N, C-alpha and C positions, 0 to 999 in steps of 0.2 A: 433675711428671708431664708437663709440656709443655716441649719442648726447642726452642729456636730459636737460630740463629746469624746475626748480621748483620755484614756487612763495611762499615765506615763510613769515608767520606772526610772526615777531620776534621784535624787536625794541621797541620804546616808545609808550606812549598812542596815539600819533599823527601819528604813522608810523606803517605800516605792512611791513615786509621784503619780498623781492623777491630775492632769491638766485639762481643762474643759473650756470650749468656746460656746458662748451663747447659752448659759444656764443661769439660774437664779438661786441664791442661797436660801435655804429654808423655805422654798416655794416651788413654783412650777418650772418645768424645763422650758416650756414655751408658753406664750400668751395667745389668747384667742378672743378677739373683740366681740364675737358672737356668743360667747359663753356668759352666763349670768354673773359669774365671778371674774371674768376676764382671763381664765386659765384654759390651757389645752388639756383635755382629758378624753379618754376613750368613752364611747357612748354606753348607755344603759347601765350606768353605775360600774363600768369596767368589768362586767360579769362574764365577758367572753373576749378577752384580749387574745388575739390569735398569734400563733408562732409556728414556724416550720423548721424542723431540726435538720442540720447538715448530716451527710452520710459517713463522714470520715471521723478520725480520731482528733484528740486535742493534746498535743505535746506527748507525754508518756501514756496518756489515757487512750484506751481503745474506744471505738464508737459507743459501745454499751455503757462504759464508764463515763464518757463525756455526757451522754444523754442523762445518766443518773445524777450527775452534777447539776445540770440545768433543772431537772425535775425537783431536786432538793431545794434549789434557790427559789423556784416558783412556789413550792409548797410552803416555804417559810413566809413569803409575802402573803400568801393566801390565808395564813393562820392568824393574821391580825384580826382580833374579834370586833373591832370598831370600823372595819373597812369591808367593802363588798367586792373588791377586785378579785378576779379569777381568770385563769389562763387556759386556752384550749388549743390543742394542736390540730391544724387542718391538713395534716399530711406531712410526710418527709419531703425535703427538697428533692427535685428530680434527679440531681447529680451531686457528686462530691465536689464542693466548692474549693477551688485552689487558686493559685496565682494566675493561671491561664484563663479563667472563666468568671472571675468575681466581679468584673467591671459593671455589668448591668445592675448588680444589687446595690451599688453606691451611687448610681447616676442621680437619682432623686436627691440624695442627701448632700452630695458634694457639688452638684452642678444645677441645682434649682429646678429640676423637672418635677412633675407631679403625676407621673404615669403609673397607674395601678396595674400590677401583673398578677394579683391574686396570692402573692407570697409575702410572708414576713419572716425573712430568713434569720436563723440563729447560726452563724457561720463559725465553724471550728477551723481556724487557720493552724493546721497541725504543726508546721515547723516555723511559722512566723514570716514566711516569704511574702504574704499579702501585706503585712504591716511594713515590711521593708520597701515593697513597691510603692506603698502609699506615702510613707513618712520617712523613708531612709532608716538608718540605724538610730532609732529615736527612743527606744525603751517604752513605747506605747503599749499598754496592756490590753486595752479594749476600747470600743466606742459603741454607743447605742442611741437611738432616737426614733421617734416617729418620723416617717419620711414621705407618706402619701396621705392626703387629706381630702375630705369631701368639700363641697363648695362653701359650707358653713364653717370650715376650719376644723371639723371633727376628724380625729385620726381614723384612717382606714388600714394602714399597714405601717410596719416599723422594721428596723434592722438592728441586729446585735452581732458584732464581730468580736471574737475572743482569740487572743494571741497565745497559742500553745507554745510558740517558740520561747516565750518568756519563762515558762516552766522548765523547758529543756535547758535554758541558760541559768537556771538555779533559783528562780523565784519560788518560794515554798508553796507547795500544792495547798496546804492548809490555808494560807492567806490568799491564794488565787481563788478559793471558793468565795472569799469576800469580794473579789473583783467581779465574779459572775453575779453575785447578789447585787452589788452596786450597779452594774450595767442594766440589770433588769429593773432597778429602781428608775433609771433614766428611760428605759423602754416604756415604763408605765406612766411616765410624766413628771417624775420628781427631778428637781434641780439639785445642785450642791448645797451642803449644809456646813456651817462653821459654828461649832459649839464648844466641844472639848478638844478637838483635833489640834488647834493652834497651840494650846497649852501643852499637849503631849509631844507634838512633833517639833514645835518652833520655840518653845519656852515662853509663850505668851502668858500673861497673868489670867487668873480665873475671875478677876473682877476688873474694874477700870484701871488700866495701867497708870501708875506703877503699883497699884494695890493688888496683891495676890490674895484676895479676900478669903477664898476658900481653900487655899493651898493648891496642891497639884492633883490633877485628876489621875485615877488609876489608869495604867496603860491600856487596859482592855475596854475602856469606855469611849473609844473613838466611834463617832456616829458613822453609820454605813455610807451616808452620802457626803462625807467630808471629801474634799477634792484631792486627797492623797491617800493612797493605800498604805497603811502602816502595818509593818510586820508585827504580829501579835496584838494588833489593835482591837480585836473583837468585832470586826466589821461584817462578819458572816451572819450576824443576827441584827435585827432592827432595834434601834434605840428610840428613846422617847420622841426625838425630833423627827426621825424617819416615820414613825408610827403616826405622829400628829398630821403630817402633811399627806400621807397616803390616805388617811381617814378623812381629811378635808376634801381630797379629790373624789373619793368614793365612799361617802359616809354611810354607815349603818343607820338604822332607825334611832339608835340611842346615842350616837356619837356626840352631837351638839347638846342634846338634852342632858347627857350624863357627864359632861366635862366642862372645864372652865375656859374662858376666853379673855384675853387682855388686848386692848387696842388703844392706839394713841397716835401722836404725830411727833416726828423728830424735826426740830426747828433750829434755824440759824439764830445767832444772837439777836437779830432783828425781828425774830418771830416768823420767818418764812419757812415753809416746809422744805426739807432737804431729802432728796432721794439717793439711795445707794449706801445707806448706813446699816450695818449689821446690828440687830437688837437681840439680846439674849435674856431669857427668863430662867432663873435658877431657883428651885425649891430650897429654902434656907436650911431644911433638915436633911435634904438628899440632893446636894447641888450638882452632882455630875450624872447621876442616873436620871433624875427627873429635871431635865433641862431642854428647852425648846427655843428655837430662834426664828427670826424672820428678817427680811431686808426691807427697809422703808421704800415705799413707792413701787414695790415689785408688781402689784396688780391693782392698786387702788390709787387714790389721789397723791399728789406730791407730798412726800414725807410720811404718808400714812403707813402704819404697820399693824398687823393682826397676828396674834400668837394663839393658836388653838390647842386643844388636847391636854389642858392642864388639870391637875388633880383637885377635885372639889375639896374645899376646906383648907388647902395648903396655902402657905404664904410664899410669895416669890419676889426676889429682887429683880429689877429690870435695869440693864445697863447697855450702853452703846459700846461697840467694839470695832477697832480697825481691822478690816480684812487684810491679811498680809500676802496671801498667795492664792492662786486658783483663778478659774475663768467663770464669768457670770454675765448674763445678758442684761441684768440691771447693773451697770458698771459701778463697782464699789468706789466711793469717793475718799479722798483724803479728808479726814475729819476736820472741821473748821475750828475745833477747840479740843481741849483735853477729853479723853474718855471719862464718862461719869455715870453714876447711878441716877435713876429716878428718885426724887425725894419730894415730899409734900410742899416744900418751900422752893420749888424750881424757880430759878431766876438767871438771867444773863449776867448778873453782877458777880464777877469772879470772887469778890471779897465776901459775898453773902452765901454763895452756893458752893459748898465743899464737894468736889467730885466724888469723894469717898463716902459721903452721907447717903444712906439708902433708906427709903420708906418701903418696907415690904407690902405687897399687894395681895390681899386674900381673895381667892376666887371661889365662886359657887357654881354649882352645876346649872347649865342652861341660862346663866345670867351674866352676859359679857360685862366686864369692867371697862368702861370707856374713859377717854380723857387722860390716859397715862402718858402725858407728853414729856419729852425731855428737850430742854432748851440748852444748846451749847453755850458755854461761857466764852466770852470775848477774849482774844489774846490780851496779855498785859499791854498797857499803852506803850507804844514805841518799839518794842522788840518784835522780830519776826523769827521764831524758833525753827530755823532751817537746818536740816542735816544735808549730807551729800545726796544729790540726785532725788530731791523730793520737792514739795510745794506746800504752801500754807494759804488758806483762803482768808481774805480780809474784807471788811464790810464798811466802806465809806458811808457817811451819812447822806450822800446825795447820789442820785442816779447818774451813771456814766454812759454817755452815748458814743458809740464807735461804729462807723460804717452803717448808720441807720438802725442799729440794734441797741437795745437798752439793757444795762447790767446793773444789778444791785450789789455785786461783789466783784472782786478781782483776785487772781491767784498770783502770788509771788513765787516764782520758780527759782530754786537754788542756783540754776545755771544761768542767771543773769537776765531774765526777762520777766514781764508780767503778762498774764493771759487772761482771757475773759470767757466765761462759760465752762471752762475746764482747765485744770492745771496740766503741766507738761514737765515730767521728770527727766526727759531725754537730755543727755549730755552731748549729743551729736548735733552740731549746729548746721543742719542741712537746709538747702534752699527748698527742697520738697517739703520738709517739715514746717518751714516758715509759711509757705503758701497754702499747704493743705491742712495744716494743724489748726488749733484754735486761734481766734483773733489775738494778736500779740503786739506788744511794744517791747522791743528788744534793745536794752541798753548795751549789753555785751553778752549775747548768747554764746556761751563757751562752757568748757568743762570746769566750772568753778566749784570751790569747796568751802562754803561758809562755816562749816564745822571744824575746819582746820586753821582758821584765822580770820581776822577782820570781823565785821558785823554787818547785819542787815536790819534796817529799821524803817518805821513808817511814821508819818505825822500828817495830821489834817489841820490845815490853817483856814483862815477866813476865805481865802480865794483859791485853795488848791489842796490836793492830796498827793503826798510825796512818798516814794519808796527809795531808800538810799542803800547802795552797796558800798561799804567803806573798807578799802584796803583788803578786799577778799581775794585769796590766792587762787590760781588754777590748781587743779588736782595734781598731786596730793597736797602740796603746800608751796607752790612756786610763785614768787612775786606777790603783788598786790594790786588790785583794780578798784578804782573809785568812780562812781557815777550815780546820778540821781534822776529818776523818772518822775516828772511832775504832771498831773492831770489838773487842768484849770477848770474851776467852776464857771458857768456862764454868768452873765450879769443877773439874770433872774435868780439863779441858784444862790448867788451871793446875797440876794435880797430875801431868800427863803422861799422863793416861788419855784415849784417843780412843775413839769409838764410831762405828757406822755411821750413826746419826742424831743430829744435833746442831743446836741452834738458838742463835744468838748475838745478844745485844743489841748495839746500836750507838748512837752519839751524834755530833752535829754541833755543834762549838763555833765560833762566829763571832767574829772580830775586827772590824776595820773593813772595810766594804763600800762601795765607791764606785758600783757598778752599781745602777741603779734598777730594772732588769728582771731576767729570769732565772727559773729554776724550781728549787725545792728540795723535798726530801722523799725518799720511797722508793717503789719499784714492784717487785712480784714479776715483772713482765715479761709478755710475750705468752702464755706458757704458762699463766698463772694469773689474769690480769686478765680482767674482762668487757668492758672497753673503755668502760663506763658509770660508772666511779668518778668521783665529783665532787670538786673541789678543796676544801681546808680552809684556814682561817686559822691558819697555823702559829704565829704569835705569840700566839694565844689559849691554846695549851697551856702551862699553868704547871707541870704535872706530867709524869711519863713518859707518852709516847703509846702507848696500847694498840694492838697490832697484830694480836691474835688475830681471825681471820676477815676481816681486811682485806687486800686485795691491793695497795692503794696508799693512801698518805697524802701529799699534796703540795699545793703552792701555786705558781701561776704569777704573776709580777709583770710589770706593764707600766705604761704611762703613766697608766692609770686606777687601778691599785693598785700603788704603788711599793714596792720592797723595804724591809722594815722589820726585818730580822733582825740588823743590826749589833749586836755585843756580846751576843747571846743564845745560848742553848744549847737544843738539841732532843734530848731523850732518847727512844729507841725501845726498847720491850721486845722481847724475842726473838720473831721471827715463828714461826708454827707451820705444820705441814702442813695442807693443806685437805682437808676431808672431803666426799665426794660424798654429799649428803643423800638421794639417790634410790637408792643401791645397797642391796641387790643387785637389779638390774633387767636381768640379762644375757640373759633370754629373754622371749618373748611371754607365757609362762605367769607369769613373775615380774615383769611390767611394773609400774612405779610408776603408781598410779592418780592422775590429775589431773583438774581441772575446767577447762573452757574459759571465757574465754581464760586461757592459761597461758604463763608465760615463766620463765626461770631467771636473769634479770638480777641478782636479789638472793639467789639461792641457787646454790651451787656445783655445777656439773655438768661432768664431765670424762671423757675416755677415757684409760685406762691401757693397758699392754701386754696384749693378749689380750682386751680389753674391747669390749662393745657395749651400748648402753642402749636400753631400751624404755619408752615411756610410753603408757598406755591411757586412753581417755576415751570418752564417749558423744557422738554427733552425729546430727543429723536429716537425713533425705533432703530434697533441695531446697536445702540450704545448700552454700556453697563452703568447703571446707577450705583453709586457708592455713597451712602449716608451714614454718618457715625457721630455719636456723642463722644468726642475725643478727650474730654475731661469734665469733671464735675463731681460733687458729693451726693447727688441724688441717685436713687435706685431707679434708673430710667427705663421706660418702655417706649418703643418707637413704632409707628405705622406709616406705610406708604399708601396713598390713595390716588386713583385716577379721577380727575374732575371733568365731568361731561354733562352739559345741560343742567347745571345746578345740583348734580348728584355726585356724591363722593363714594366711589367704589373701592373697597379694600383690595389692595394688590399684594402686600407683604406686611409682615409683623415680626418684631423681635423684642424679647424681654431683655436679656443680657447675654445671650449666646452661651449660657451655661458657666460663665466665668466672670467674676467681678460684678460691678454694678452698672456698667455702661453698655449701650445698645449700638448695634450696627446692622444695616441692611445692605446687601449686595445682590443685585438682580439685573439680568438682561431685560431690556425694555422691548416689548413686542409692538407697542403702539406709540406713534407720535402724538403728543398732546400736552395738556397741562396736568401736572402732578402736584401733590401736596405731601410733605413730610409732617407728621404730627409727633410731638414729644410730650410725654407725661411721666408720671411716676407709678411704680408698682402699688396696687394691682389695677390700675385704670386701663384695662384692656379694651374698653369701649371708647376711650378718649373723650370723656365727658368731664374731666377734672375731679375724678373720685380717688385720686392717688394719695399716698402718704409722703410726708417729708417735703422739704422745700430747699431751694438754693440755686446757685448759678450753675449753668452747664455751657459747654462750648460745643456747637454743632457744626459739622462740616458736611457739605453736599457737593458732589461733582458727578458729571456724566463723562464716562471715558469711552472713546471709540474702541470697539472690540469687546473682549471678554476677559474678566479678571480670574486667573486660576487660583484656587485655594490650595497652595502647596505648603506642606509642613516641612520641618527640617529633614534633610536626606529623603526627599519624596520625588515622585515622578508622575506625570499625567500625559496620557495619549490624547492628541488633538488632531482633528481632520484638517488637511491642508487646503482642500477646496480645488486642487488640481494635482496633476502628476508631476512629481519633482524628481529629475534625474540626478543621481549621486553615486559616483564610483561604480558605474556599470549596472546599477539597479535603479528601478523606478518606484517611488514611494508616494502613497496618497495620505499618509498620516506621519506624524513625528511625535516622539516622546520629549516633552519639555521637563528637564530635570532641575530640581531646585538648586543644585550646586553649579548653576551657570553654564549648562551645556544642553545640546539637543542630540538625541540618538535615534537611530532607525531600527525597526524590527523589535526592539525591546527597550525598556527603560533601564536607567542605571542610577542607583542611589549612592554610589561611591563618592565620598567627600575628599579622598586623598588624590590630589591632582598629579600623580606621578606619571612619568613618560611610559613606564611599564603598563600601568592601567589604561592610559590613553591608547597605546598601540594594540593591546590585547583585548580591549573591550569591544562593544558594537561599533558599527559606523557612527561617526560623531562629528558634529560641528560645535566647537568650544569657543564662544565669545569670551567667557571668563570662567574656566573650570577651576573652582575653588570651593572651600567650605562655606557656602553662603546659607543664610537663614531667612527666607522670605516670610516665614511664620513669625519672625521677631520684629519685622518692620518692612516698610516699602510694599511693593506689590509686583506681580508678574502679569503682564497683559498680552493677550494674543489677539491678532486681527488679520483679516484677509479680504481680498477683493476678487478672488478667482484666478488671478495671475501672479499675485505676490502674497506672501505670508510673513507676518512680522511678529516677533516675540520681544517684548520690552521688559527688562528688569529695571524697575524705577525705585531708586533709594533703598536698595536691599543691602543689609549689613552682612559682614562675615559673622560666623558663629561666635557668640559671646563678645561681639564688638558693638560700639555705638556709632562708628562712622559708616558711611554708606557708599554704594556703587550703583551707577546708572549706565546702561548700555542697551542697544537695540541690535537684533540680528534679523535681516530680511532675506528670505528665500524667494527667488523668482522662477517662473515656469521654465526659463531657458537654462536653469542649472546654476546661475550665478548666485553669489552670496555676498551680502554687504553687512559689515559690523561697524556701527557707529557708537562711539564712546562719549559719554558725558564725563562727570567727575568719577574717578576711580580711587578709592581710599586704600584698597588692598595693595600690598607691596609684592605679593607672590601671585601664583595662579598660572594657568596654562591656556594659551590661545592658539587655535588652529583647526585644521580639518584632517580627518583620517578615514581610510576604509576600514580600519580596525581589524579584528579577528586575526591577530598575529602579524600585523603589517611590519615590514622592515623599518628600522629606525634611520631616517635620513640625516639626523642631527638637527639641532636647534637652528632656527632662522631668525635673524634680527628683523622683525616684521616692520619696525619703524623705518628701516632703510631699504625695504624691498618694494617692488611694484610688479605688476603682471603676475600675481600669485595664482596658481592653478587650484581649481576646486576638485581636481582628481588627484588621487594618491594621498600622501601625507605631508603636510607642511605645518610646523608649529613653532612656538617659542615658549620656553619654560622660564618663568620668573621666580626668583628666590632672593635670599638675603644678599647674594652677590650680584645677580642680575635683576634689579628691582623693576617692578612694573612701571612702564612708561607710556601706556596707551591712552591716558586721560585726554579727552577732547580731540581724538583722532578718529580716522576711519581706516578699515582694512577691507580690501575687496579680493574675492576669490572668484575667478571666472573659468 
């Protein structure tokens, strides 16, 4: 839902990097289902694309020079004769944008809002401080995108941020003009392009690798929208690819009638369309100047590509090309076979279809050439050509059923696993990756290097498909590991009978393993796991492993638990589809009835196409309801409704809180009654099942007595006590709850350093655990009162940058007494006590665990550190 493009200065002395998220090569920056062509574009032929110029300078350029740079870039885009795009300024920005005031201009882009403010800012970050604030020391040169849209998805406003600090740091001004031009391409709706740039910057071939068919491109023929800014690359002017797609978005009356078009489908060896393949058309007599690309499936059906803007009468070769670097919203795939040209004898038989054979396609004005399909050659029988940290797609002759989903192919990952739906090149065998990544069978997910030894092969027999890692070392060339993953055909498949739903058993046979670490087992992947599945001791399974109802069975090995699978066999029964135990709960009337607290960690709850889920429960006025999708791969939306007399009245709504894909609602309840939480997917804001995407989610709902404070790191909030509280000679009706585990009076305190000096010289304070705590990172802080007592509870709150948690409660009574009750405390340091503050004398530390009859007046404390470690867990301390 949130698109951002960043231009990054990374790479060699001759290259500056442009990395981009959520963009499409040779196509649109964003898609729009309401557009006839499925692309996002400015209305009215792009004839009035608005912008507002910043007031300041850009690096060494003063304001006037920076404006001239922008106007030059816009003038060049407007000069394309076959496109109607034009740009208008709707006034200067109301102030000079800098690191102190830029945040509102990136809210829509980074945090998923869609609030129009009437401005489309072109921001000059004069010294680069905005970019440092956003990305750290990253080398990002710029980013641009539409960021506000009408209800039909049409752009209303956009943003363009340019990093003047990069010029001050030495990036050539002449090449930065290309950066400005590139970013206005994104601003207008263009995504990234890969045509000549990989040949110039990365040494890729100009034809299907390994054929450098046309030699090497001149260095100044880098397409403007290539996802890296190349010094001297000529990106300050539009190239054929840039011109073609700008003209497709905003065509003149003569663009389609006066130019050629080629369209076709990129297919797997089995003839299925494959999305995510870069396709390049090169004019055989002018292969670098007259070259245009597209990515298959970027805006049409699976595997379909269309290349516009070709020269009438010219002959073009068409070839598929592996994208090596850059960011794209249509994710580039690892090609399932060698790169190859289109030829008139296209075949999946590798012995008959030479990848270097090309049949040029001649185009005519206004007459698209259709059916220019390229079918990938199947890998040679038996071998799996894996390098370090990559994957290869294989195509069994039978459908594989895993976790209720059907797959016509599988990916062999060089790091010791096979996956479904997507490959995985990661060498980090993480539990998070196992559960949230693609569905996977891991023989030994570890940093393996099949390019440095051993072999990987596959074989299909009458009853199974096998992938074997034989004596494959860990990176770089340590030892050797042997195992085979077998997927067994069902009885019907062995008879040649296929069905729409099938479930296959599988097995892992281990030979010798020299790796002592790694991860083994299976996972249904992020669409079906809860994220809370615990590991198992795989060697303890002496019989077939039952998979029914289980989304993952796995074990991770490390220095504490070394790999013990050598010579063993793991047999897994066929996995089954998961059943949502709460269906049918698609309306408030049919809501599943639950009791609080409630969660679906151990019960499957999911969204399918056209689905929405309702859960109803009873809750009391005066409590705070906290409902959250705590894990899941869906882009969730959540609503809270009050159910009365058959009517569902909306009470609260959350998309994703501006960060990530998960939703949460926290709200004090004013009415005792029956409520319902609804869960759906973006953009189903009416909760009628009109969202996109599907998959499992874990929902948690609870009602907490009192009010949950939203405290950030090093934060403070003033709260009314509900009575007058006497403390050290003064009476207070409110208290400041500080996120770092203490309460102060008169003023808040965000100090995270629990020193005695700060304790004595700060405001009057009660410190149940004065420490560098981070309630924004986990747990919660709850306040509650009844008119005579007031309680603050820190529940499961971690220290800053820690995963362990701390739980404690402090209760203030109207008579001035104070009770601190501790649950589990993981912190080994911290300060506990009370003080009048404001320069109080130091009475010295008191051993609170050995003391009784402590006074609430004056100063009493204990400081815990590496010598005197914290010992208050599961105890109480009273001050009277």
